[in-house]
C-alpha positions in Angstrom: 11.0 -2.8 -82.2 7.7 -1.1 -83.2 5.6 -4.0 -81.9 7.3 -3.9 -78.5 6.8 -0.1 -78.2 3.1 -0.4 -79.1 2.5 -3.1 -76.6 3.6 -1.1 -73.6 0.9 1.7 -73.8 -1.8 -1.0 -74.3 -0.8 -2.6 -71.0 -0.9 0.7 -69.2 -4.2 1.5 -70.7 -5.7 -1.8 -69.6 -4.5 -1.2 -66.0 -5.9 2.3 -66.0 -9.2 1.0 -67.4 -9.5 -1.5 -64.6 -8.7 1.1 -62.0 -11.4 3.4 -63.5 -13.9 0.6 -63.4 -13.1 -0.2 -59.8 -13.5 3.5 -58.8 -16.8 3.7 -60.7 -18.2 0.7 -58.9 -17.1 2.1 -55.5 -18.7 5.4 -56.4 -21.9 3.7 -57.4 -22.1 1.7 -54.2 -21.5 4.8 -52.1 -24.2 6.7 -54.0 -26.7 3.9 -53.6 -26.0 3.6 -49.9 -26.3 7.3 -49.5 -29.9 7.2 -50.8 -30.6 4.1 -48.7 -29.3 6.0 -45.7 -32.0 8.6 -46.3 -34.8 6.1 -45.6 -36.2 6.0 -42.0 -38.2 2.9 -40.9 -40.5 3.6 -38.1 -42.0 1.3 -35.5 -45.4 1.1 -37.2 -43.9 -0.2 -40.4 -43.9 3.0 -42.4 -40.9 4.3 -44.2 -40.1 8.0 -45.0 -37.3 10.0 -46.6 -35.4 12.3 -44.4 -32.7 15.0 -45.0 -30.0 12.6 -43.8 -28.8 12.4 -47.4 -27.5 16.0 -47.1 -26.0 15.7 -43.6 -23.1 13.3 -44.4 -22.2 15.6 -47.3 -22.1 18.6 -44.9 -19.8 16.6 -42.6 -17.6 15.8 -45.6 -17.3 19.5 -46.4 -16.5 20.2 -42.8 -13.7 17.6 -42.8 -12.3 18.9 -46.1 -12.2 22.4 -44.7 -10.3 21.2 -41.6 -7.8 19.3 -43.8 -7.4 22.4 -46.0 -6.7 24.6 -43.0 -4.1 22.2 -41.6 -2.3 21.6 -44.9 -2.1 25.2 -46.2 -1.4 28.6 -44.8 -4.4 30.4 -46.3 -6.2 33.3 -44.7 -9.9 33.8 -44.2 -9.9 37.5 -45.2 -7.9 39.3 -47.8 -7.9 42.8 -49.3 -9.3 43.0 -52.8 -10.6 45.6 -55.2 -14.3 46.1 -54.6 -16.8 45.7 -57.4 -19.8 47.2 -55.7 -21.4 50.5 -56.2 -19.8 52.1 -53.2 -16.5 50.2 -53.1 -15.6 50.1 -56.8 -11.9 50.6 -57.3 -11.1 50.6 -53.6 -9.4 48.0 -51.5 -12.0 46.2 -49.5 -11.8 43.3 -47.0 -13.4 40.2 -48.6 -13.7 36.5 -47.7 -11.4 34.1 -49.4 -12.8 30.8 -50.7 -11.5 29.1 -47.5 -13.2 31.8 -45.4 -16.5 31.3 -47.2 -16.3 27.5 -46.6 -15.5 28.0 -42.9 -18.3 30.5 -42.5 -20.8 28.1 -44.1 -19.7 25.3 -41.7 -20.2 27.6 -38.7 -23.6 28.8 -39.8 -25.1 25.6 -41.3 -23.2 22.4 -40.2 -22.6 23.3 -36.5 -26.3 23.9 -35.7 -27.2 20.7 -37.5 -24.7 18.7 -35.4 -25.9 20.3 -32.1 -29.5 19.6 -33.0 -28.8 15.9 -33.7 -26.3 15.4 -30.8 -27.1 17.8 -28.0 -24.5 16.1 -25.8 -21.7 17.6 -28.0 -22.7 21.2 -27.2 -20.4 23.4 -25.2 -21.3 23.2 -21.5 -21.8 26.9 -21.1 -24.2 27.4 -24.1 -27.7 26.1 -24.9 -27.3 23.0 -22.7 -31.1 22.6 -22.1 -32.4 23.5 -25.5 -35.4 21.6 -26.9 -34.5 19.7 -30.0 -36.6 18.1 -32.7 -38.3 14.8 -31.9 -37.8 15.3 -28.2 -40.4 13.8 -25.9 -40.8 15.2 -22.4 -42.3 11.9 -21.2 -39.2 10.0 -22.4 -37.0 8.9 -19.5 -34.0 9.0 -21.7 -32.5 12.4 -22.6 -31.0 13.1 -26.0 -28.4 15.2 -24.2 -26.9 11.9 -23.0 -26.2 10.5 -26.5 -22.6 9.5 -26.7 -21.0 9.9 -30.2 -17.4 10.3 -31.3 -16.3 12.2 -34.4 -13.2 11.5 -36.3 -10.1 13.6 -35.2 -10.4 16.3 -37.9 -14.2 16.8 -37.2 -13.6 16.9 -33.4 -11.0 19.7 -33.7 -13.1 21.7 -36.2 -16.3 21.3 -34.2 -14.7 22.8 -31.0 -13.1 25.6 -32.9 -16.3 26.6 -34.7 -18.4 26.4 -31.5 -16.1 29.0 -30.0 -16.3 31.3 -33.0 -20.1 31.0 -33.7 -21.3 33.6 -31.1 -19.0 36.2 -32.5 -19.9 35.4 -36.1 -23.6 35.6 -35.3 -23.1 39.0 -33.8 -21.2 40.1 -36.9 -24.1 39.3 -39.2 -24.0 35.5 -39.6 -23.8 34.4 -43.2 -23.8 38.0 -44.3 -20.8 38.7 -42.2 -19.8 42.3 -41.8 -16.1 42.3 -42.2 -15.8 45.8 -40.6 -16.6 44.1 -37.3 -13.2 43.5 -35.9 -14.4 40.9 -33.3 -16.0 38.7 -36.0 -12.8 38.8 -38.1 -10.7 38.0 -35.1 -12.9 35.1 -34.3 -12.5 33.8 -37.8 -8.8 34.2 -37.8 -8.5 32.6 -34.3 -10.5 29.6 -35.6 -8.0 29.0 -38.4 -5.0 29.4 -36.1 -6.5 27.0 -33.5 -7.2 24.3 -36.1 -3.8 24.7 -37.8 -1.9 24.6 -34.5 -3.7 21.5 -33.2 -3.7 19.5 -36.4 0.1 20.0 -36.9 1.1 18.6 -33.5 2.7 15.2 -33.2 0.0 14.0 -30.9 -2.8 14.8 -33.3 -0.9 13.2 -36.2 -0.4 10.0 -34.1 -4.2 9.9 -33.3 -5.1 10.4 -36.9 -2.7 7.7 -38.1 -4.1 5.3 -35.5 -7.6 6.1 -36.6 -6.9 5.5 -40.3 -4.9 2.4 -39.5 -7.7 0.9 -37.5 -10.2 1.5 -40.3 -7.9 -0.1 -42.9 -7.2 -3.0 -40.5 -11.0 -3.6 -40.0 -11.5 -3.9 -43.8 -8.5 -6.2 -44.2 -9.3 -8.5 -41.4 -13.0 -8.8 -42.4 -12.1 -9.6 -46.0 -9.5 -12.1 -44.8 -12.0 -13.6 -42.4 -14.5 -14.2 -45.2 -11.8 -15.6 -47.5 -10.9 -18.3 -45.0 -14.4 -19.7 -45.2 -14.0 -20.6 -48.9 -11.3 -23.1 -47.9 -14.1 -25.1 -46.2 -17.2 -24.2 -48.3 -17.0 -23.8 -52.1 -20.4 -22.1 -52.1 -21.8 -19.6 -49.6 -25.3 -18.1 -49.2 -24.8 -14.3 -48.6 -27.4 -12.3 -46.7 -27.5 -8.6 -45.8 -29.9 -7.0 -43.4 -30.0 -3.5 -41.8 -31.4 -3.4 -38.3 -32.8 -0.2 -36.8 -34.3 1.2 -33.6 -37.2 3.4 -34.6 -36.0 7.1 -34.6 -38.5 8.1 -32.0 -36.7 5.8 -29.6 -33.1 6.7 -30.6 -32.3 8.0 -27.1 -33.3 4.6 -25.6 -31.2 2.8 -28.2 -28.0 4.3 -26.7 -28.7 3.1 -23.2 -27.7 -0.2 -21.5 -31.0 -1.7 -22.5 -30.4 -0.9 -26.2 -26.9 -2.3 -26.0 -28.3 -5.4 -24.3 -30.6 -6.0 -27.3 -27.6 -6.0 -29.7 -25.7 -8.4 -27.5 -28.6 -10.8 -27.3 -29.1 -10.7 -31.1 -25.4 -11.4 -31.7 -25.4 -14.3 -29.3 -28.5 -15.9 -30.9 -26.9 -15.5 -34.4 -23.7 -17.1 -33.2 -25.5 -20.0 -31.6 -27.6 -20.5 -34.8 -30.9 -19.9 -33.1 -32.1 -17.5 -35.8 -31.1 -19.2 -39.0 -29.3 -22.6 -39.4 -25.9 -23.5 -40.7 -24.4 -20.0 -40.2 -20.8 -20.1 -41.4 -19.7 -16.5 -40.7 -21.2 -13.2 -39.9 -20.1 -9.5 -39.6 -22.0 -6.9 -37.6 -21.3 -3.1 -37.5 -23.1 -0.7 -35.2 -23.5 2.9 -36.2 -25.4 6.0 -35.2 -27.2 8.2 -37.8 -28.5 11.8 -37.6 -32.1 10.9 -38.1 -32.2 7.1 -37.9 -30.4 6.8 -34.6 -28.7 3.5 -33.7 -28.6 0.9 -36.4 -26.6 -2.2 -37.3 -25.4 -3.5 -40.7 -25.4 -7.3 -40.7 -23.8 -9.6 -43.3 -24.4 -13.3 -42.8 -22.8 -16.3 -44.7 -24.6 -19.7 -44.6 -23.7 -23.0 -46.1 -24.6 -22.6 -49.8 -24.9 -26.3 -50.5 -27.7 -26.8 -48.0 -29.7 -23.5 -48.4 -30.7 -21.4 -51.4 -33.5 -19.1 -50.2 -31.6 -15.9 -49.4 -34.7 -13.7 -49.2 -36.5 -16.0 -46.8 -33.5 -16.3 -44.4 -32.8 -12.5 -44.5 -36.5 -11.9 -43.6 -36.2 -14.3 -40.7 -33.2 -12.4 -39.3 -35.1 -9.1 -39.6 -38.3 -10.4 -38.0 -36.3 -12.0 -35.2 -34.7 -8.6 -34.4 -38.0 -6.8 -34.6 -40.1 -9.2 -32.5 -37.6 -11.1 -30.2 -34.6 -8.9 -29.4 -35.5 -5.2 -29.8 -38.3 -5.1 -27.2 -40.8 -3.9 -29.8 -38.7 -0.8 -30.8 -36.9 -2.4 -33.7 -37.5 -2.3 -37.5 -35.4 -3.8 -40.3 -34.7 -3.5 -44.0 -34.0 -6.6 -46.2 -31.3 -5.7 -48.7 -32.5 -8.5 -51.0 -35.4 -6.4 -52.2 -33.0 -4.0 -53.9 -30.3 -6.4 -55.0 -30.7 -5.4 -58.7 -29.7 -1.8 -57.8 -26.3 -2.7 -56.5 -23.5 -2.0 -59.0 -22.0 -5.4 -57.9 -24.4 -7.8 -56.2 -23.1 -10.4 -53.8 -26.5 -11.5 -52.3 -27.6 -15.0 -52.9 -25.6 -18.1 -53.8 -21.9 -17.2 -54.2 -19.4 -19.7 -55.7 -15.7 -19.2 -55.2 -15.2 -18.9 -59.0 -17.7 -16.1 -59.5 -15.5 -13.0 -59.9 -18.3 -10.4 -60.0 -20.0 -11.6 -56.9 -16.7 -11.8 -55.0 -16.1 -8.2 -56.0 -19.6 -7.4 -54.7 -18.7 -9.1 -51.4 -15.6 -7.0 -51.1 -17.6 -3.8 -51.7 -20.2 -4.8 -49.2 -17.6 -5.4 -46.6 -16.0 -2.1 -47.5 -19.3 -0.3 -46.9 -19.9 -2.1 -43.7 -16.5 -1.3 -42.2 -16.5 2.3 -43.6 -12.9 3.3 -43.9 -14.1 6.9 -44.2 -16.5 6.8 -41.2 -17.1 10.2 -39.6 -19.3 9.5 -36.6 -18.9 6.6 -34.2 -20.9 5.6 -31.2 -19.5 6.1 -27.8 -19.1 2.4 -27.2 -15.5 1.0 -27.1 -16.4 -1.6 -29.8 -18.8 -1.4 -32.7 -17.5 -4.1 -35.1 -17.9 -7.9 -34.5 -17.2 -11.0 -36.5 -18.7 -14.4 -35.8 -16.6 -17.5 -36.3 -18.0 -21.0 -36.9 -16.1 -23.5 -34.9 -16.6 -27.0 -36.4 -16.3 -29.9 -34.0 -13.1 -31.9 -34.1 -13.5 -35.2 -35.8 -10.0 -36.5 -35.7 -7.8 -37.5 -38.7 -9.6 -39.3 -41.4 -8.0 -42.6 -42.6 -7.2 -43.5 -46.1 -6.6 -41.4 -49.2 -8.1 -37.9 -49.4 -11.6 -38.1 -51.0 -11.4 -34.6 -52.6 -8.9 -32.1 -53.7 -8.6 -28.7 -51.9 -10.5 -25.8 -53.3 -8.7 -23.5 -55.7 -8.6 -20.2 -53.8 -6.6 -18.2 -56.3 -9.4 -15.9 -57.3 -10.6 -15.5 -53.7 -7.2 -14.6 -52.5 -6.7 -12.1 -55.3 -9.9 -10.2 -54.5 -10.4 -10.6 -50.8 -7.0 -11.1 -49.2 -5.4 -8.3 -51.2 -8.2 -5.8 -50.4 
């Protein structure tokens, strides 16, 4: 009896330990990609660090504030006993923690978003303002950039944009709570977000958004898992393709979209690297980097071993053949040692750690928590290798089928 009771906690502890390890790996991958996101690669080959590391964090805080408003009936202002020299012992209006968070979003995050995406500004306010990195001789206007935020950010953005003029008049970050119009604007912001986010239509849109993100992850993992039934060893490559930030307005035009289509077609037809078994491409739009694509390519691992060489060929093909001279690239092979779980290189179907790394790489590419999407109807593509039909082979089978137990456990159940 004692042995049976002692065995149960040990099993629970092992499950909890594996879950903690998985979460730690995901956090490490996200942290590494956050710092990689802060690198900008320009057309002249130079790289620089931007403040884009902080901007996704501000969007996350904005989304958390919107979810908090929708889930709870908190107020922005409450009456509390003052602690100042003139208000000590008297009831004084003060901002609640939620009110402080919302005010920070209005004063810091909203100007940042409008600076990066002028097209999302309200039509009756600052429509022709000059933004950073704007070139007057550029025929493409930054105002025409089409981006889509997730549902919570969209509602919060519109509510904050309506309230910002009144909050600025009331003192900005040092808000004067005696200004009734500023307090009314703050309360109206909360009521608007709460009313919209609790409607059935918004909940349906949010559920569809989350379901689509989960389905993208599941389908991509399943897609890669099917390739191991034909190939026991794959050569995995990862490349990030950019348009130089000074041409980010051009990247969102039909010409920029045409470059991506031509690249995908050449990759599918194996005109860039040979023996491509499968590939995944995700197009995104960053605050400072502009349009960029995350590309994961799987080649026949029995014929090819040089992952660094083939990844460089993909990047150089994008830079010189498909981007009309505006493109740059980053070869992820150069920092493979910094990934918590590395999947780059030769991957055998029995290698658990590299399979876990492949799953985390796909999770990052599909981005189930993506906050900003491009305005195009489709941004994720998968390439399928269609082998020629050779008919039924005669005689006894020459080899046994691959054991896909580990592959199905890690990839199919993602």
